[in-house]
N, C-alpha and C positions, 0 to 999 in steps of 0.2 A: 650462474645457473637457475635462469628464469622458472624452470618447474620445480627446484628444490624450493626457492622462495614462496612460489604459489602454494606449495603443499603446505608449509609452515604458516601461511596466512591462514590457509583453511582450516588447520588444526585449532586456531584461535578461534576462528569465525563459527565454528560448528558449536563452541561451548556456548555461544549465546543463541545461536539461530535455531539449533535443532536439526539443521540440514544433515544429510547424510556426506560423507567426505566428497564423494563424486560431485554431488550438488554444488558444496561449499567451492570446488577446486575450479568449477566452471565460471564463478564469478569473482574469486578473490583476485588479487592484483600482485602483491609482493608482502612482504613482512613488515612494510609500513603501511598498509591499506588493506581493510578487511574487505573493501570493493563493494561495501553495501552503498556507497554515495558515489561511486564512480560510474558515469552514465553518459550516454550521448546528449546532445541537447534535446533531441525529438524525445527521449526517454524521459528526460526532465520535465517536459512539459505534459507529458503523458500521466506522469507521477503526481503531479501537481493538480490535475484534473480530477484525477481519482482521490486524492486527499478530499477535496471540496465536496465528494460525493460521498467517502466514507465517513466522515466525520461530521456530517449533518443528519439530521432526522426531519423531514418535512413532507407533506402531502402537496404541497404547492405546486401545481402543474406547469406554473409559468417560470419556474425556477430554472437557472441555465443548465443545472445536471440534475435529473431527478433523485430525489433523496434515498431512493429504494436501495441506494448501492450500501447503504448502511448494514443491511441484513446479510452481508457477506460475510462480516466477522463472527456470524453465529455458528459458521461452518469451520471444521478442523482444517486449519490453512498452517503451512509453511511458505514463506515468501523467501524467493531465492531470486534476489536481484543479479542481474549480469549486465555488461556495458550495453548492449544492444536489445535487451528483451528483460521484461519482467516476468518471471516465471512463479505461478502460484501452483504449489502442489497441494491438492486436495482429496480428501477421502471421496468426496462426491463431487466430481469434476462437472459433470453434467449439469447438476444445480447451481453450480458458482456462474458457470456460463449462461444459465438462464437468466441470471441476476445481472448481468452485464450487458448482453447483446440486446440491440434493437430488434423488434418484430414486425411483420407487416401491417400489424394493426396500429402502428404507432406508437406504442408503448416503448419508450427509450429510457435506458437506465446510463448509458454513457454515449453521447451524441456522436455519431460518427465512425463507430465501432462496427467491425465487419468481421463475418467468419472467413477466414482465409482457407483454411485446410483442416483436415482431421487425420489423425494418424491413431491406427487401432481404433479402440472403442471408447477410450476415455482421455485423448490428449487433442487439446484444440488449439490451433494457432488462429489468433485474433490480431487483425489491423486496424490501429485506429487512424481512418484516412486523412483527418486535418494535419495530424502531426507526422505522419508516416512511421509512428512508433510500434512495435509488436509487443504484443501482450500473451503470454503461452498460459494455459490452463490446463494440468494433466494429473492423472492418479499415479504416474510414474512417481517413486519415491524418490529417486536421482534427479528428477526435473528434466529427464532426457526425451527428446523427440525420436521415437523408434517405430518402424514400420514404414509400409509405404504411403506416401500422401493421397489423400481421397477427399470427398467432401460428403462424408456421411452425416445427415442432419437428422437426430432425433427429433427435433422440433423446427419450426418453420422459420429459422434464424435469417438474418440478411445477410448476403454474400457480397463477394466484391462487383458481383453483377451489379448489384443495385447502387446507384449513384447516391452520394449524400445530397439529401434534400435541402432546400432553403430554410426549413425550420430548424434542423440539425444544426445548420451553419451558424443560424442566428443564435441558439442557445450558448455556445461557448462564448460568443463575443460580448455576451452579457455579464459575463464572470469579471469581477472585479480585478484591476491590473494587479499583478503580483510581480515584486521584483525580483532578480536572480537569486539574491541571497535568501530571500522569503521562500522562493520556490525549493531552495535546497533544505530548508527547515520543514516544508512541508511534504516534501518527497521522503526526507528521511524518516517521517511519522507513518509513512506506507510501508516502507521497507522494514519497519521494526514492530509490526504489529504483533509478531509472534515471538518477540525476543525476551531471553530472561537472564538475569545475573547467575552465571555458575556456582557462584557461593550463596544464593538464596538473599540477596539484599535487595533485590526488585524484581518485578516480572509483570509484561505487559497483558499477557494472556489472551490475544487476538480481541481487546477490547470486550469480552464476553464475562469472564470469571476471573476469578483470583487463585493462579495455580500454588500461591505459597499458604493458601487457606487461612489467612490471617483473621482473628478474631472480627466478629461484625458480619450482619447479612443485610442485603439491601433488598428492596422490594421489586417484584419483578417488571414492573412498569418502569423502574428506572435503567435496567439492563441496556437500553438503547439511547437513552438521553444523551444527545451530544448537540454541539453547535460550533462551528470554525467560521468566524466572520474577520473581515479587516479589508486592507487594501495596501498595495505600496511594499514597504518595509515593516508593517506594524499589522500582527494578527493575534487572535486571541482564540484559545480552545477552552470551550467550556464542558464539563461531563458530569452527569448525574451518577453514574455507576462505575465499575472497575474500567481502566484502572486508575489507580490514584495519580495526581497529578506529578507528585515526587516521583514515581514510578518511569511516567513517562518522560519526565527532564532527566532523570537517570540515564534512559536509554538512549537519549540523544546525545547526551555529555560524557558516558563512559569512557575511560581513558582508552580503552582498545576499540571498542565495537560502536563508540559513538561518532557523531558527524567530525571530521578533523576540524579544530579550532573552535569548535562550539562550548560555550561556556555557560554556566548556571549561576543566577541570581535570585536569592529568594527576599520576598517583600511580604512579613505575616504570613497568610494562608497562600499566597500565590509564588509560583515558579515563574521566572523568565529566563528563558533560552535564548542566547543570543549567537548570532553566527554572522560575520560582516556587519554590515550595515543594518542587518534583519533582526527582530526581535518577536519571540513568539511565547506570548502569555497563558500559562496553564492554570486553570482554576476548576476547582469542584462547583456544582451548582448549589452544593449544601454549604459553601461559604459565602 
């Protein structure tokens, strides 16, 4: 009974992701998998690139990916991963798209991303041409694409009519090599930016604030401080504000909603999450 199994998996998944049942069922696989990490090879590549943008902050215009992507976590987002697409459910979907898409002026946050089509006034289907992976940004709370396809552009976004230029092609080539197991970890970060434990043990809070309202207040300048660096199998993520390293580690290794097989190892103030041959070290800039 595939449908029944998917429904059971969705019921568990929504307790962590905050998705509606309809959104969760579109991404859940069966009772053995939440579906958060089940994706095509093309999606894995896209999510890895997104991680390098979301979890870095820099104004270095020579960076492989413009670090402006980190501003996405300031919006109210529900991430709804599907096997062949990543769906971002957002209250301000147009603003989110503005932080993702290149413009004719050459300002590019995710090189190679193009507007494929729009549906209604708040749903955008984007295609990352170099990987062939699809990204959907929508105000529909179920993450559904409804209405006839069109190409309504509230701003001058680049569409599929504009080829990927040499500069855009060159930027991703300068990204450090990422092993397959490390890519699973980095992609897992992206898919869990809005997750929280249903029993209140941990919360990621879209990397902006603490939904659990634990004691202690961070200075505003720390809100976006973050850096993700490494190569191959070894990566490190340092964070100045929320979430706490322990919360991120818990999200990646939770028995139900974590990456299958991922394990947590603590060393003083550091958290090491391992998956296959790869390891991701999580630390606070305060340690």
